[in-house]
N, C-alpha and C positions, 0 to 999 in steps of 0.2 A: 380615723375619718367622722366630721360630725354625721349626725343623722340628718336626714331629708328635711323631717319636720321635730319643731317641739327645741327650743331652746332659743338662746340667738343664731342668728348666720353668721359663722366662722371672719373676721375682721378680712381676712384675703381675700376673699369673694367680694365685690363690685357687687351692688342693691343690685344693677339692671340683671345681672347676672344669676340672681339669687334662685329662679323658677328654675335655672338650664343646669341646674347641680344635681349628680346623675343621685337617682332614688337606688337603694339596697338592690331590686330587683335589675336595675341596670346597673349597678355594680357585679354581682353575681352573673349574672350575662356574659357582662366582660371579661370576670375570671375565668368561666368557659372559654371564651373564643381563646383566651390569652394557652388555655390548656392545647385544643388543637392545632391554633399556633404551636407551638412548640413542639409538636408531634411533626409536622408540617416542614418547621426547622430540621428536626432530629432527621429525617429522611433523606434531606438536602445535605445534611453534614457528613452520614452513613453511608453513603449513594458519593459521596463527592470528594469532602476534606479529607476525611481516614485516607483515602488514597494518594493525596498532595504529593507524600514521599515518594511512593508507589511508582507514578507518573515519573515522577525525574528519573529516576533510576529507570525506569524504561527508555528516557530519552538518555542514557548511559552519563547521568551525573555522577559523579565525585564522592565523597561520604562528606569534606569542606560543603557542597554543594549545595546539597541535601539537610547538613545543618543549618546553610547561611538561608532557603528556602524555611525554612521551620520558623526561623529566628524575626529574618531581620524586619519581613514583611507585618507581622504584628504591632514591631517594634515602630517601624516608621506610618501604619495605619493608625495606631494609636493617640498618636496626637490628628486626626480627624474630629477625635472627643471632642478641640477647643471648640475646632468649628463647626463644628455640632453646637455647642452654650452659645455663641453667636450668632448663629443662625436661631437659637431657639429665642433670644432679644427682643432680635425682628419680627420672627413669627407669630410668638406669641402660641404657637398650638403645638404642644408634641406630636401629636397622631399624623401631621402634617409631614412635621420633617420625619420621621419614622418610614411610613408610608413611601417616600421618595426615597432613603437610603434603601429600603427591602428591595424595591421596583427596580432600581440601579442594580444592587448587588445579583438579581434573577440574570437580568442582561448581562453581566459579568463574564457568568460560563464562556458566552460565546467566542470571544477572544482569548478567553484563556484556553482555551482544547484548542481551536483553531492556528492560531499566530506559530506556537514551537511546532507543529506539525509543516505549515508551511515553509517556513525557514527554520529548519531543525540544526544549522549551524550555530544559532543564535538563539537555541531552543530551549536552555535553563536560562536568559540571560531574561529572556519575552517571557518565560515561566514565574521569573524571580517578580517582573513589572505588575503580570498578571492578575497573580496571587493579593501583590500589594495594592492593589486597586479592589480585589474585594474583598480583604481587611477592611481597608481604610472606611468603604459603604459600610461596614456591619458594622463599625465604630464611630458611623456619623448617626447610628442607630442606637449604640449601646447607651446610652446615658441618655436619653429624651424614654426609651425605654426602663431604664432603670426608676425614673422619677414616677413614669406614671404607675411600675406596679407596685413602689411604696406607698403611694397614697391608695391605692385599692386593696391592697391585701393587709389586713388588721396587723398588727405585731405578734398578738397570742395566736394568730392561724398563722403563722409563714412558717414556719418549721414544717407543719403537716399538708399544708398548702402546696410549698415548693418541691418537699418529698414527692407529693400525688406529681407533681406536673413532670419533676425530673425522674421519676418510677416509670412515668408513658416513654417520654425521650429517650427512655435510655431504652426500653425494649423495641422500641421503632426502628433506632440508631442501630441495635441491633440487626433488627431484621433487614433494615435499608444493607448492612453493613454486607451480611450473611447474603442476598441478592447479589450483590455488585458481585461480589465475588463467583459467585455462581457464573453471573456474567464475564466475567475475565477471566476466566478459567475456562468457560466455550470455544470462546473467542481467540482464544490461545493458542486451544487446541486443532486450531484450524487457519492459524499463522494468519489471525488478522487482530493481533491486539490493540490495534489504533482505535479499530470499530467497537472492540469493548469498552475502551475508555468515552468513546464518543457517544455510545447508548445511555455510559451511569450519567456521563455530566447534564447529557438531556434530560433524566431524571431530576436530577438536583435541579434545573432550570426549574421545570414545572414543580415542583415540592415547593420553593422557593415563593411560584408566584398563589399556590395555593396558601402558604405564610401570609401573602400579603394581605389576601382577600379576608383572611379572619379577622389579622389586625384594620383593617377598613371597618370593623362590627364595632369595635371598642369603641367604649365611651372614656373623652379626655375631660377631665374634670375645668370646669374653665376658673382663671382666675391661680392656676398653677404653669410655670414654666422650667425649661431647662435650663439654666445660665448659669455662669462661670459668677462666682464674686470675689471680687478682690479684699485680702484682708486688710481690718481695719482697725486702727491704736497699736501705738508702741508695745507694746504686752503682748501682740499675737500671737509672734516667736513663743515669749517663754511657756505660755498656756499650752501653746499646738505640745513644744518642745516636753511637755511633760504628761501629756493627755495619753491616756488608753491607745488612742485613735494612731500616733506615731510610731507608740509602740507596734503595732499591730501589721502597720501600713511597712515598714522595716521591713518585718520578719517575715510577712509574704513575699516583699519584692525578693529579701535574701535567700525566703525559700524556693523561687522562681529560679534562680537563679541556679543552685543548686539540684532543680529539678532538672532544667536544662541540660545542666552537663550531659547527660544519659538521654532523654528522653525522646530526641530527635532521630535519636541513631539506633533506634530500638527496628526499624523497617528496615534499616539497613542491613543491619546485625543480622535478622531472619532472613530475608530474599536474597543480600549479594554472598554473608560468611556461611550462613545455615541451608543456603539455596533450597528454600522451602520453597513449594506454590503458591500459585494463588489461593487456595483451598488449604493448604495449610494455612497461611498470611493470615486469612479470614479467620479462619476457626480459632485462632490465639488472642488473634486482636475482638473479636467477640463475644469473649467467655467474660472477659473483665465491662463489657459492658452489662451482660443479659448477670454477672454479680450485684453489680451495683443495683439494676432493679429491683431484683431477687430483697435487696436488706435497704433500700432507702429510706421507706416507709416506718421501720423498726429506728433507725437514726433522726426523721422526721419529731418522731413520739417522743423521742427521748429528746432533743431539741428543744422542742415546744415546755415540756415538763423541768425540765433540768441546768438549760442552756446548752449556751453551746462549747464553753471553753472547755468542759470536763469531757467532750468530746473530740476536742482539740488533744486533749494532752494525749488521750489514747491509743486515739492513730499514729500522730506524733511521734509513738514509741515503735510503730511499726512499720510507718511510710519510708523512711530515709533506710530501714534491708532490703527495700524489693528488686533495688538495681544490681544488689553482689549476689541475688540469690542466683539472678541470670545465667554466674559465672559455675555453678555446682555442676550442673548437667545442659548437652543436649538434646535429651532427649524430648521430644513432643510433646508426652503426657506430661511430662515434670513440668516444661512451660504451660503447658494447662494448670497443672494448680497451682501457680506462681499466680497467675491470671486473678483465678478466681479470692485468693488469699487480696489480689492489690485492688479489687473491685471492688471487695469487701470496705476496704479498709479506706483508701479512697473515694468510697461514694461516704462516710462519715465527715470526712477532712473535708470533702469542696461542701459538701451541703455544713455545717456548719461556722466553715469561714465564710459562708458568700452571707448567711445568715446573720454571724455577729458581726459584717461590715454595717449591715443593714442596723441594726440597736445600735452602731457606736455611732452612725453619721446623724446629724439633724438632719430636718425633713428640706427645711429651707434650704438649707448650705448643700442637700445631697448631692448635686451636679459636681463642686466643685473639689468633695472630696473625691468620690469615686474617680473623677478624671485623676488626679493627682494619682490613689491608687493603681488605678490599669495602667496608666502610665510608666509606674517604678516596673508594676507588676512585669510589661512587657519586654520596657530596658534590664531585668533581670533577668527574664529569661534570653534574651540576644547576648549577653555577655558570658551565659553559662554553658550556652552552645556553639558559641566564639570558643572558647576554655575546653570544648569538648572535640570539638572538632581539628584544636588545633593538636592536642593528646592523641587524637586517635591518628594523627597526620605524624607527626614526632618522632612516637613513641613506636619500637621495633617489639611486636609479640616475644620475640625472642631476648632474654637479659642474661648475659654473662655473669657468673658471681665467683670468685675464689675457684675456676677454672671450672669449673660448672656450667652449666648451659639449664635456664630455666625456660621453659617455654608453653606459655598461656594457648596459644594456638590462634588467637582473635588480637589485636590493641584496643579491640573496644573491651578488652574484659577491665582493662586499665581504666577507661573512662567508669564503665558500670562503677568503677570499685570508690575510683575519687570523687562521684556523686555521690554515693552511699556515705562517705564520709564528710564530706562538707554538710549532706541535710541533716546530719550526726550533731554534728559542731551548732548547726541554726537553729535547731531545735531548743538545744542544752541551753545558750545560751538565753534563748526569747519565751520562747514556752511559760517558765517558771511566773517571768514577769507581765505574763497579761490576765487582768482582772476580769470576769465576766461583770457586764455591765446588766442586766435585767435580776430583779430579783426571786431568783427561782428554790426550789426544794435542792438538799446537799443530798449529794450522791458517789458514793463508793467506789477507788476505782474497780472491786472486785462487783460491785453491783451492778457499773456502768456494763462490763464482759459478761456480765450475766443477761442482764436485759437486751443488749448489741447482739448477741451469740444465740438468743430466744433464738430465732428464728431465720438462721444459716439455709443458703441454696434447699435440697428437699425441702425439710420441714417450712422455709418460708412459705415456697411453693404450696405446700400445702396449706396452709392459714389462708395464703392471700387468695387461695381459688376457694378455696372449697371449706375454709371456716369462718364463716364472715359469722358469724352466730359467736363465737369464739375471741373475734375481734373487736364488735362492738360491746362486749360486755368489758374488755379490756377497757374501753375510751370511757364508759361510762367511770369506771375506778376512777380511770385516771383524772376526771372533771370534778369527780368526790369529795369534797376539801374535808367529809370526814374519817375518808378510807387513809 
């Protein structure tokens, strides 16, 4: 973003709006408000979204219905990004669309809870419809918010800023998830589980309204709008076909397909097959969130200094193996350990993938490219989850081979195995073809592993909360080109 004073005004800002262009202080203040918005959003997600599948199981949903709930609404809702871009061309202000979408999303929690309970014979269908509306409103906001943050956050600070924001969101999500699990456990013990869901969904409503307040305090630089740009020129497809963007988008969509084969069914596996309590389900789910909180700051520094491709390649070697690890043991503490590993590597993968996309996309065409990316990712998750649901429904856990009966005990084990194999294939084909966008320092695989694991778990907590002097020294060293 161009500075407020000094040098010519950017050409895309009309002369009448020069004085309205935000100052550095306004931008800095908006970024602080964005962090608070993210924290409030995480309360909504942790106390509400996390328990969609559990709520569906409470309403007696089948495995296939849980998969449909987890994937069909996001896929349909992703098309709302096109509506967002159309509104952007008419309204000419991103913040207005953001505030309208988030406010309506807060209200959408009310029918989401009431309708499935009032009409239990159509509970799952109504829940899927309500969740679709909920996600559609979020997708209405997404392109405008992404465009706004792309303008406000400097490219060289993206890794650290979003790592800090995501870390605070992770710890808040963790706290909300834990609190919601305790509430559900308490109400379940009194035979009032439905009132427990009512309580946590009310928390989600209030949290989203708090998020709306902080979003309303952010500045929206004039002259910018998130709108779809149709491709021009006969050679457009030729350029895109050979671009790093297309390779990354196809990789990410197929990776979402592979992940979607298993991801909607972990809640089913824990609550239905393993018969875990809400407290145990909460603990296993929250462990991954806490692991992400501890490690995101390290991933952000590596991203800024060495780029995102190197992180994608490391995490891409581990993420494919996570589903099959659930087959090894049903022990509660073993699953906790798997979630610690999952949180560590998913934190690096998600952060680097998001930052890599920002690096790939030109600011003027950000909404067009983000819409393509998000729609394809949502379609990938839907196809993957549909495949996973079919496998879980059609395949029996016991298989006869040469007169012997091989019984895994749970049909979902096959789903986890197929997800692992699909992830491995996608990573092996696409990751070597993705090239770094920014000019960065080189880092070997061993060096990355050393840096990434320098502050895991307990060591990370010590550094973050008690080692501020050491952290400041490392930041000075990283910013000094002589070192």
